[in-house]
N, C-alpha and C positions, 0 to 999 in steps of 0.2 A: 560299295564293295560287294563283290560276288563271292559267296562261300559255298563250297561243297563239303558236306559232312558225311564221311563214310562210317557207317554204324549209327546213322542218325535216328534210328528207331529205338535205340537203347536209352537207358535213363540218362546217362551223361551226354549222349548225342543230342537228346531232346533238350537238356539243360543248356548246352552251348547254342543250339538252334534258337531257343527262346531268347537267350541273352543277346545274340547277334542280331536277331530281328528287332529287339528293342533299340539297338544301336543304329538301325536303319539299313542293315545289310540285306541283300537279296540272297536267300538261303535255299539250297537244294539238298535233299537228304537221299541217301542210298544205303543199301545193305543187302543182306542175304534173305531176310524173311519179308516177302512182298506183302503179306497180310498185316504184319506189324508196321511196315513202312506206310501202307495206305492209311492205317489208323492214325499214326503219328503225323503224317502229312496233313490229314484233315484237321486234327486237333490243333496243330501249329499254324495251319494256313500256308504251307510251303509246297514247293514242287517236289515230286518224288521222281527219281531217275533210277534206271536199272543199270547193270554192268558198271558199278562203281562211279556212276555219273560221268562216264567218258564224254569229253567235249563240253561238260557242264562246269568245269572248274574255272574260276576266274582268278582273282588275286591270291586267295588263300584256300587251302584244302586241309581239313582236319581229318586225321586218320584215327578212328576210334574203334580198334579191333583188339580182340584177344591175341596174345603173342602167337598162338598156334596158326591163325589165319593171316596174320600180319604180312608175312613174306609173300604169300600168294597175292594179296591185295596190292601191295606196293609194286610187285613185279608186273602186275597187270596194268597199273596206271602209269608206271614209269615212262613208257614210250610216248605218252600224251602230255607229259610235263613240258612247260614252256618257260623261257626266260621271263623273269618278272613275277612268276608265281611263287608263293610261299607255302611250304608244306609243314604242318605241325602234327606230330603224333601226340596222342593224349593217352598215355599208358603209365602204369606205376613203375614198370621196369624200363630202364633207359639204354643200357649198353647195346643189347641185341637190336632193338628197334632202330636206333640211330645208325648202327652198322648196316642194317638192311636198307634203310632209306638211302645211305651213301652208295650202296652197291647198285641200286636200281633207278634212282632218280638223278639224272645227269644235267637237267636244266632247272632253273629256279633255285630257291634257297630252302633248306630244311631246318627245322628246330625241334629237338626233343623237348617235350613239356610234360609236366606231371601236376595235375590239380590235386592237392592234398585235402580233398573234401568230397562229399558225396552230392548226389543230385537233389538233396533236400535243401541245399543252400538257396536263400532267396535272391542273392546277387553275388557279385565278386567281392563286395566289401567285406573286409576282415577274413577273407579266405586266403589260404596259402597256395602258392604256385612255385614250382621249381622249373627253371629253364636250363637247358644243357647244350650250349653252343660248343662246337668242336673246331671251328676255324674262324677266320676274320669276318667273312660274310655272315656267318651265323651269329657272331658276337654283335655285329651291327643290328641284325634282326632281333636278337635278344634284348638289346638296349631299347629299341623301339617298342617291343612287346612289354618290357618291364614298365616303361613310361605309361603306356596305354593302360595296363592293369593297375598300376599305382594311382593313376588319376581316378580310378574307380574304387579306390580304397583297399585294394588287395595287397597282401604281403608277398613279396617276390624274392626268391633266392636264386642265385646263379651258381652252378657248379658243373663239374664234368659228369658225363653219364656214369662213369665208374663209381662216383661218390654218392650216387643216389641209392636209396633202398626202396624196395617195393613191398 
């Protein structure tokens, strides 16, 4: 599996990169601060890409951005989305990020997610995740994601974006 993590130099971006590396994924990180990216890339042993990893995304792409920059990032990568890719945002607020992803990502499947824990977690075991599908394709992806997380000991809730709190 090939994964691009936007915001990969941040604490949660690094957490997801480390977790996915342990799962055998090929990970590429990108973000705004090139110095932080270079440091995180070296620490994690992953590829660093600029410009939101254009052309670097494989089957999954995690968006780890503050809501203020989220629209810009999603709008920029939207034209590069391909069928078969999966896009997960990892933010505490759900309604606006999910609406933005629907507006700009027209190929692939999106899923709003919220890890209800911080980067100090040692693994996904006993951690809480909220998944927010809004249509049938997203419900299928949410079921697969839930199974994946629960197999690793995580607690998973599925709800609508409007029912989440940040």
